[in-house]
C-alpha positions in Angstrom: -54.0 -44.2 95.8 -50.7 -42.7 95.2 -49.6 -43.5 98.8 -50.6 -47.1 98.2 -48.6 -47.4 95.0 -45.5 -45.7 96.5 -45.6 -47.9 99.7 -46.1 -51.0 97.6 -43.2 -50.1 95.3 -41.0 -49.4 98.3 -41.9 -52.7 99.9 -41.1 -54.6 96.7 -37.8 -52.8 96.3 -36.9 -53.6 99.9 -37.8 -57.2 99.5 -35.8 -57.6 96.4 -32.8 -56.0 98.1 -33.2 -58.6 100.8 -33.3 -61.4 98.3 -30.1 -60.1 96.7 -28.4 -59.9 100.1 -29.4 -63.2 101.7 -30.8 -65.3 98.9 -34.3 -66.3 98.0 -34.8 -69.2 100.4 -33.7 -67.2 103.5 -35.7 -64.1 102.4 -39.0 -66.0 102.4 -38.6 -66.4 106.2 -39.9 -62.8 106.3 -43.3 -64.1 105.0 -43.7 -66.2 108.2 -42.8 -63.3 110.5 -45.1 -60.8 108.9 -48.5 -62.4 109.8 -47.3 -63.0 113.3 -46.5 -59.3 113.8 -49.8 -58.3 112.1 -51.9 -60.5 114.5 -50.2 -59.2 117.6 -50.3 -55.6 116.5 -54.0 -56.0 115.6 -54.7 -57.4 119.1 -52.6 -54.7 120.9 -53.3 -51.6 118.8 -56.7 -52.2 117.2 -58.3 -54.3 120.0 -59.0 -57.3 117.7 -60.0 -60.5 119.5 -57.4 -63.1 120.2 -59.6 -66.1 119.6 -59.1 -69.8 120.0 -58.8 -70.1 116.3 -55.7 -67.8 116.4 -54.2 -69.9 119.2 -54.7 -73.1 117.2 -53.9 -71.7 113.8 -50.6 -69.9 114.7 -48.6 -73.0 115.6 -50.0 -74.8 112.5 -48.9 -71.9 110.4 -45.4 -71.9 111.9 -44.9 -75.7 111.6 -46.4 -75.9 108.1 -44.2 -73.1 106.8 -41.0 -74.0 108.6 -41.0 -77.7 108.6 -40.1 -78.4 105.0 -36.9 -76.4 105.6 -35.8 -78.8 108.4 -34.0 -82.1 107.5 -36.0 -85.1 108.5 -39.4 -83.3 108.5 -42.3 -85.8 108.1 -44.1 -83.4 105.7 -43.0 -84.2 102.2 -41.6 -81.3 100.2 -41.4 -81.9 96.5 -40.4 -79.4 94.0 -41.2 -80.0 90.4 -40.3 -77.9 87.4 -42.4 -77.4 84.4 -40.6 -77.5 81.3 
């Protein structure tokens, strides 16, 4: 359990240092890279299946996550504040 707490704390500190360095909007790009690396490492190192669902889901994940950051994207991106 101690190892989990230490690694999680280290990950959060690294992420917040990244946010301070490049800004919050650019730092969130990491959250789109992480699952990609996890899937490929799972397939290569752990022998997990690379199924049709992965092949279909990955492009949907990339487009859905990256599209709102691109000007002229057909997917509406609305930000509301509660106040």
